[in-house]
MARVOVO-415457 format. One record per residue (C-alpha): residue number from 1; residue in three letters; chain; y, x, z. Coordinates in pm, 1 decimal. Layout:
# residues N
(NUM 'ala' 'A' (Y X Z)),
...
# end
This chain:
# residues 270
(1 'met' 'A' (1566.6 622.4 2994.6)),
(2 'gly' 'A' (1944.2 682.4 3009.4)),
(3 'glu' 'A' (2124.6 451.3 2766.5)),
(4 'asp' 'A' (1792.7 349.4 2610.0)),
(5 'phe' 'A' (1788.6 33.0 2815.1)),
(6 'leu' 'A' (1543.9 -157.4 2595.0)),
(7 'val' 'A' (1173.0 -76.8 2592.0)),
(8 'asp' 'A' (891.8 -240.1 2397.9)),
(9 'glu' 'A' (519.7 -297.9 2433.6)),
(10 'asn' 'A' (436.0 42.7 2286.6)),
(11 'trp' 'A' (659.2 220.9 2537.5)),
(12 'leu' 'A' (500.3 21.0 2815.4)),
(13 'ala' 'A' (149.5 111.6 2701.6)),
(14 'ala' 'A' (239.8 479.1 2689.4)),
(15 'his' 'A' (374.9 474.3 3044.8)),
(16 'arg' 'A' (139.0 231.5 3220.3)),
(17 'thr' 'A' (-27.8 508.9 3423.0)),
(18 'asp' 'A' (300.3 668.0 3527.3)),
(19 'pro' 'A' (348.0 594.9 3898.5)),
(20 'ala' 'A' (722.6 643.8 3859.4)),
(21 'val' 'A' (747.9 341.2 3627.1)),
(22 'val' 'A' (795.3 22.6 3828.0)),
(23 'leu' 'A' (768.4 -317.4 3659.5)),
(24 'ile' 'A' (972.5 -600.9 3805.7)),
(25 'asp' 'A' (885.2 -957.0 3706.8)),
(26 'thr' 'A' (1202.4 -1167.5 3728.3)),
(27 'arg' 'A' (1049.4 -1505.6 3648.2)),
(28 'pro' 'A' (1030.6 -1790.0 3902.5)),
(29 'ala' 'A' (768.8 -1734.1 4171.2)),
(30 'ala' 'A' (534.7 -2003.8 4036.2)),
(31 'glu' 'A' (513.0 -1826.6 3699.9)),
(32 'tyr' 'A' (460.6 -1488.8 3864.5)),
(33 'trp' 'A' (164.1 -1617.3 4063.4)),
(34 'gln' 'A' (11.0 -1779.4 3754.8)),
(35 'gly' 'A' (-17.1 -1433.6 3601.6)),
(36 'his' 'A' (191.8 -1116.5 3572.0)),
(37 'leu' 'A' (158.9 -765.0 3435.8)),
(38 'asn' 'A' (-60.6 -543.3 3649.2)),
(39 'gly' 'A' (142.0 -369.2 3917.4)),
(40 'ala' 'A' (453.2 -581.4 3866.4)),
(41 'arg' 'A' (660.8 -656.4 4174.1)),
(42 'his' 'A' (834.8 -992.7 4194.4)),
(43 'phe' 'A' (1209.7 -1045.4 4213.6)),
(44 'asp' 'A' (1373.6 -1359.5 4078.7)),
(45 'pro' 'A' (1747.6 -1278.2 4088.7)),
(46 'phe' 'A' (1853.1 -1634.7 4010.6)),
(47 'pro' 'A' (1901.6 -1759.4 4370.7)),
(48 'phe' 'A' (2140.9 -1477.8 4461.1)),
(49 'his' 'A' (2494.7 -1573.6 4360.2)),
(50 'cys' 'A' (2832.5 -1423.8 4442.6)),
(51 'tyr' 'A' (3113.0 -1675.5 4417.1)),
(52 'asp' 'A' (3365.6 -1465.8 4608.6)),
(53 'thr' 'A' (3459.6 -1145.4 4428.4)),
(54 'gly' 'A' (3714.0 -1047.2 4690.5)),
(55 'pro' 'A' (3637.3 -732.1 4893.4)),
(56 'lys' 'A' (3448.6 -921.4 5165.2)),
(57 'gly' 'A' (3240.7 -1125.4 4920.6)),
(58 'leu' 'A' (3145.4 -823.2 4711.0)),
(59 'ala' 'A' (3054.0 -624.0 5022.3)),
(60 'glu' 'A' (2823.0 -903.7 5137.1)),
(61 'phe' 'A' (2662.0 -927.9 4792.0)),
(62 'ile' 'A' (2603.0 -552.0 4780.9)),
(63 'ala' 'A' (2452.3 -551.9 5131.1)),
(64 'gln' 'A' (2221.1 -841.0 5040.3)),
(65 'ser' 'A' (2112.3 -670.6 4717.6)),
(66 'glu' 'A' (2058.8 -341.3 4898.0)),
(67 'trp' 'A' (1825.7 -517.4 5141.9)),
(68 'ile' 'A' (1632.0 -680.0 4854.9)),
(69 'phe' 'A' (1586.7 -352.0 4669.4)),
(70 'ser' 'A' (1474.0 -186.7 4992.0)),
(71 'ala' 'A' (1214.7 -461.1 5045.1)),
(72 'leu' 'A' (1095.4 -407.5 4685.7)),
(73 'gly' 'A' (1033.8 -39.9 4760.6)),
(74 'ile' 'A' (1279.4 79.0 4496.3)),
(75 'ser' 'A' (1398.7 439.6 4490.5)),
(76 'asp' 'A' (1611.5 650.9 4258.6)),
(77 'asp' 'A' (1318.6 857.3 4131.7)),
(78 'gln' 'A' (1159.0 551.9 3972.0)),
(79 'ser' 'A' (1216.8 406.1 3626.0)),
(80 'leu' 'A' (1262.2 29.9 3656.8)),
(81 'val' 'A' (1156.9 -211.8 3382.7)),
(82 'phe' 'A' (1264.8 -573.1 3428.0)),
(83 'tyr' 'A' (1093.0 -847.9 3231.2)),
(84 'glu' 'A' (1047.7 -1223.2 3192.2)),
(85 'asn' 'A' (911.3 -1438.1 2907.8)),
(86 'asn' 'A' (1173.9 -1315.9 2658.9)),
(87 'ser' 'A' (1493.7 -1111.1 2663.5)),
(88 'gly' 'A' (1657.6 -1357.1 2898.6)),
(89 'ser' 'A' (1925.0 -1383.1 3163.1)),
(90 'arg' 'A' (1693.1 -1312.2 3456.8)),
(91 'ala' 'A' (1566.7 -976.7 3330.0)),
(92 'thr' 'A' (1913.8 -870.2 3220.0)),
(93 'arg' 'A' (2065.6 -977.8 3552.5)),
(94 'gly' 'A' (1804.9 -767.2 3732.1)),
(95 'ala' 'A' (1875.8 -461.7 3517.3)),
(96 'trp' 'A' (2252.2 -507.1 3545.1)),
(97 'leu' 'A' (2223.4 -538.6 3923.1)),
(98 'ala' 'A' (2021.9 -216.4 3942.4)),
(99 'glu' 'A' (2287.0 -37.3 3736.9)),
(100 'tyr' 'A' (2569.7 -183.9 3942.4)),
(101 'leu' 'A' (2401.4 -67.2 4262.9)),
(102 'gly' 'A' (2384.2 283.0 4119.4)),
(103 'his' 'A' (2021.0 308.7 4015.2)),
(104 'pro' 'A' (1996.3 570.3 3737.0)),
(105 'arg' 'A' (1708.8 428.0 3530.3)),
(106 'ala' 'A' (1694.1 54.4 3461.2)),
(107 'ala' 'A' (1556.5 -102.4 3143.2)),
(108 'ile' 'A' (1453.8 -439.6 2998.4)),
(109 'leu' 'A' (1129.4 -524.1 2819.8)),
(110 'asp' 'A' (1275.6 -652.8 2493.4)),
(111 'gly' 'A' (1118.2 -985.7 2405.5)),
(112 'gly' 'A' (941.0 -1003.2 2740.8)),
(113 'leu' 'A' (585.4 -1128.1 2774.3)),
(114 'gly' 'A' (630.1 -1346.3 2467.0)),
(115 'ala' 'A' (665.0 -1038.6 2247.6)),
(116 'met' 'A' (343.1 -875.1 2365.9)),
(117 'arg' 'A' (42.5 -913.7 2138.6)),
(118 'gln' 'A' (-217.3 -958.0 2411.7)),
(119 'pro' 'A' (-61.2 -914.0 2754.5)),
(120 'ser' 'A' (-317.5 -841.7 3024.0)),
(121 'leu' 'A' (-214.5 -1051.8 3322.9)),
(122 'thr' 'A' (-334.2 -1058.8 3681.6)),
(123 'thr' 'A' (-274.9 -1282.5 3981.9)),
(124 'glu' 'A' (-309.9 -994.1 4228.4)),
(125 'ala' 'A' (9.9 -864.3 4385.3)),
(126 'pro' 'A' (51.5 -486.2 4407.0)),
(127 'arg' 'A' (71.9 -303.4 4737.2)),
(128 'tyr' 'A' (378.9 -90.0 4798.1)),
(129 'arg' 'A' (587.8 32.2 5087.3)),
(130 'pro' 'A' (940.5 -93.2 5150.3)),
(131 'gln' 'A' (1185.7 192.8 5172.4)),
(132 'arg' 'A' (1552.9 244.1 5232.4)),
(133 'phe' 'A' (1756.7 186.5 4916.0)),
(134 'glu' 'A' (2116.2 298.1 4948.2)),
(135 'ala' 'A' (2357.6 133.2 4707.0)),
(136 'arg' 'A' (2623.8 336.9 4531.9)),
(137 'pro' 'A' (2820.3 57.7 4361.2)),
(138 'arg' 'A' (2972.5 124.3 4019.5)),
(139 'pro' 'A' (3296.5 -78.2 4008.9)),
(140 'glu' 'A' (3339.7 -13.4 3636.4)),
(141 'leu' 'A' (3047.0 -248.6 3563.9)),
(142 'val' 'A' (3190.9 -552.5 3740.5)),
(143 'ala' 'A' (3504.9 -764.1 3709.7)),
(144 'thr' 'A' (3663.0 -963.8 3989.2)),
(145 'ala' 'A' (3896.2 -1261.5 3981.1)),
(146 'ala' 'A' (4177.5 -1026.9 4084.8)),
(147 'asn' 'A' (4098.3 -796.3 3792.5)),
(148 'ile' 'A' (4114.9 -1081.4 3543.7)),
(149 'met' 'A' (4447.2 -1202.8 3680.7)),
(150 'glu' 'A' (4582.8 -848.4 3655.7)),
(151 'trp' 'A' (4459.5 -804.6 3297.2)),
(152 'arg' 'A' (4563.6 -1147.6 3164.4)),
(153 'glu' 'A' (4829.1 -1009.8 2927.8)),
(154 'asp' 'A' (4637.2 -691.9 2840.3)),
(155 'ala' 'A' (4474.3 -704.5 2495.8)),
(156 'gly' 'A' (4253.0 -414.7 2598.1)),
(157 'his' 'A' (4057.2 -637.9 2838.7)),
(158 'pro' 'A' (3941.4 -940.1 2634.0)),
(159 'leu' 'A' (3733.8 -1216.5 2791.6)),
(160 'leu' 'A' (3407.0 -1337.8 2642.9)),
(161 'asp' 'A' (3282.3 -1679.4 2757.5)),
(162 'val' 'A' (2907.4 -1697.4 2699.3)),
(163 'arg' 'A' (2841.6 -2046.9 2837.2)),
(164 'ser' 'A' (2750.7 -2349.8 2629.8)),
(165 'glu' 'A' (3007.5 -2522.4 2411.1)),
(166 'ala' 'A' (2996.1 -2824.7 2643.0)),
(167 'glu' 'A' (3090.7 -2607.4 2941.1)),
(168 'tyr' 'A' (3364.4 -2423.0 2751.1)),
(169 'tyr' 'A' (3524.8 -2743.5 2625.7)),
(170 'gly' 'A' (3514.4 -2903.4 2970.4)),
(171 'glu' 'A' (3261.4 -3168.8 2868.9)),
(172 'gln' 'A' (3000.7 -3041.4 3113.7)),
(173 'val' 'A' (3165.4 -2967.5 3446.6)),
(174 'arg' 'A' (2971.7 -2743.0 3682.8)),
(175 'ala' 'A' (3247.6 -2669.6 3934.1)),
(176 'lys' 'A' (3546.6 -2845.3 4088.8)),
(177 'arg' 'A' (3723.7 -2807.6 3755.7)),
(178 'gly' 'A' (3602.2 -2787.7 3397.2)),
(179 'gly' 'A' (3732.3 -2581.4 3109.6)),
(180 'ala' 'A' (3770.5 -2210.9 3044.9)),
(181 'ile' 'A' (3964.6 -1905.8 3153.9)),
(182 'pro' 'A' (4281.9 -1877.2 2940.9)),
(183 'gly' 'A' (4234.4 -1653.0 2640.5)),
(184 'ala' 'A' (3853.8 -1644.2 2655.9)),
(185 'arg' 'A' (3659.5 -1634.6 2330.3)),
(186 'leu' 'A' (3335.6 -1831.0 2306.2)),
(187 'arg' 'A' (2996.1 -1706.1 2195.6)),
(188 'glu' 'A' (2692.4 -1866.3 2357.8)),
(189 'trp' 'A' (2467.0 -1600.4 2504.3)),
(190 'gln' 'A' (2150.8 -1726.1 2334.0)),
(191 'leu' 'A' (2299.6 -1646.4 1994.5)),
(192 'asn' 'A' (2246.4 -1279.4 2081.6)),
(193 'asn' 'A' (1866.7 -1323.2 2057.7)),
(194 'asp' 'A' (1652.0 -1378.8 1751.3)),
(195 'ala' 'A' (1399.1 -1660.6 1714.0)),
(196 'gln' 'A' (1127.7 -1450.2 1880.3)),
(197 'gly' 'A' (1333.9 -1384.3 2193.1)),
(198 'his' 'A' (1434.8 -1024.0 2113.5)),
(199 'phe' 'A' (1792.1 -901.6 2110.2)),
(200 'leu' 'A' (1948.0 -905.5 1764.6)),
(201 'ser' 'A' (1989.8 -568.7 1597.7)),
(202 'pro' 'A' (2294.2 -356.0 1684.3)),
(203 'ala' 'A' (2436.7 -417.0 1335.9)),
(204 'gln' 'A' (2401.6 -794.2 1369.4)),
(205 'leu' 'A' (2564.5 -790.1 1711.0)),
(206 'arg' 'A' (2851.3 -567.8 1594.2)),
(207 'glu' 'A' (2922.3 -811.4 1312.0)),
(208 'ala' 'A' (2911.1 -1114.1 1542.8)),
(209 'phe' 'A' (3140.3 -966.1 1805.5)),
(210 'gly' 'A' (3370.5 -827.8 1538.9)),
(211 'ala' 'A' (3410.0 -1178.9 1399.1)),
(212 'leu' 'A' (3551.3 -1277.7 1739.6)),
(213 'gly' 'A' (3809.0 -1000.9 1716.1)),
(214 'leu' 'A' (3635.8 -781.7 1973.4)),
(215 'arg' 'A' (3653.6 -405.7 1917.6)),
(216 'pro' 'A' (3423.5 -136.8 2065.8)),
(217 'glu' 'A' (3714.1 53.2 2222.8)),
(218 'gln' 'A' (3810.8 -248.4 2435.9)),
(219 'asp' 'A' (3705.9 -307.3 2796.5)),
(220 'val' 'A' (3530.6 -643.1 2751.5)),
(221 'val' 'A' (3466.3 -884.5 3040.2)),
(222 'ala' 'A' (3183.0 -1136.0 2996.2)),
(223 'tyr' 'A' (3151.0 -1445.8 3212.2)),
(224 'cys' 'A' (2938.1 -1758.7 3242.6)),
(225 'gln' 'A' (2865.7 -1977.6 3546.3)),
(226 'gly' 'A' (2724.9 -1720.2 3787.2)),
(227 'gly' 'A' (2702.2 -1383.9 3613.4)),
(228 'tyr' 'A' (2348.2 -1426.8 3474.4)),
(229 'arg' 'A' (2410.9 -1518.9 3113.0)),
(230 'ala' 'A' (2702.8 -1275.0 3127.8)),
(231 'ala' 'A' (2455.3 -999.5 3221.7)),
(232 'his' 'A' (2271.5 -1074.9 2897.4)),
(233 'ala' 'A' (2598.9 -1046.6 2704.1)),
(234 'phe' 'A' (2666.8 -721.2 2891.4)),
(235 'tyr' 'A' (2363.4 -564.0 2723.4)),
(236 'ala' 'A' (2424.5 -730.4 2388.1)),
(237 'leu' 'A' (2770.7 -576.0 2381.2)),
(238 'arg' 'A' (2624.1 -240.4 2481.3)),
(239 'leu' 'A' (2378.7 -265.0 2191.1)),
(240 'ala' 'A' (2670.5 -339.2 1960.1)),
(241 'gly' 'A' (2833.3 -10.4 2059.8)),
(242 'phe' 'A' (3079.8 -128.2 2323.9)),
(243 'ser' 'A' (3097.8 154.2 2576.1)),
(244 'gln' 'A' (3295.5 -30.3 2844.8)),
(245 'val' 'A' (3165.0 -375.3 2940.3)),
(246 'arg' 'A' (3193.5 -568.4 3265.3)),
(247 'asn' 'A' (3016.6 -868.1 3414.6)),
(248 'tyr' 'A' (3252.2 -1108.7 3591.3)),
(249 'leu' 'A' (3010.8 -1165.6 3875.7)),
(250 'gly' 'A' (3179.5 -1474.6 4021.1)),
(251 'ser' 'A' (3224.1 -1634.3 3678.2)),
(252 'trp' 'A' (3301.3 -2006.8 3658.7)),
(253 'gly' 'A' (3130.2 -2069.3 3991.2)),
(254 'glu' 'A' (3423.3 -1887.7 4148.4)),
(255 'trp' 'A' (3701.9 -1944.7 3895.2)),
(256 'gly' 'A' (3644.0 -2316.5 3846.1)),
(257 'asn' 'A' (3638.5 -2384.1 4220.2)),
(258 'arg' 'A' (3965.8 -2208.8 4301.4)),
(259 'asp' 'A' (4282.2 -2412.9 4257.2)),
(260 'asp' 'A' (4497.3 -2098.2 4249.1)),
(261 'leu' 'A' (4345.4 -1967.5 3926.3)),
(262 'pro' 'A' (4465.5 -2090.2 3583.6)),
(263 'ile' 'A' (4239.5 -2278.9 3345.3)),
(264 'val' 'A' (4264.1 -2430.2 2998.1)),
(265 'thr' 'A' (4068.7 -2712.9 2836.4)),
(266 'pro' 'A' (4007.5 -2601.0 2478.4)),
(267 'arg' 'A' (3986.0 -2866.8 2208.6)),
(268 'arg' 'A' (3706.2 -2881.0 1956.3)),
(269 'arg' 'A' (3810.9 -2839.7 1596.5)),
(270 'val' 'A' (3761.7 -3159.1 1400.1)),
# end
């Protein structure tokens, strides 16, 4: 799949008998057991946070993720397709995680189950063998708190805050402190989807990010609360033609809880 990280229902239908294509349902467990695509393995990435992006915290996160992928029976010779009910933050977090761990073929079902005309669902779980998955982390896909502090005055590393307006303006506080990282530009992640739950077109996304002053040659860092919504922005920026994008994995869950890191409380325009 290479850089073709979005697949649709037609692609899925053409590859459903390919044993090297592995579907991963990232919805909550209750939804998975109510009905999922035949053969889909279950992995909800939402419970697995990393609020310490120092060397020790990242090493622990990688080891935990490596164990999970091993339990899922994932190997490098497979093509992974992550899905949920739409193009959401769970499926994109799963795909981003696979890429970060060094898996060569990770994609997202654009629009998810909601975009399929007549999805054939089952309540039977597939049988597969766990196997050793060895992570080969790609540091260029992640940003740490130390990176952001180092790049604060560097225009080549702009910050994109993809949380809600209430979080950005400090009205909804989800950490010890509320507000935003200094210099961050706001664009809520859900604005990158259309009304049907698909990603917007590359042209639409290029226009939207360009309006924020972001340029494709920059090394953009997206953040949210825990690196999930930021994973969605990671792929939206990729679609828009940005070749270097990072997910600040710790996001506000780390930044807002550390007194040694600077914050601002932006004001709404009247």
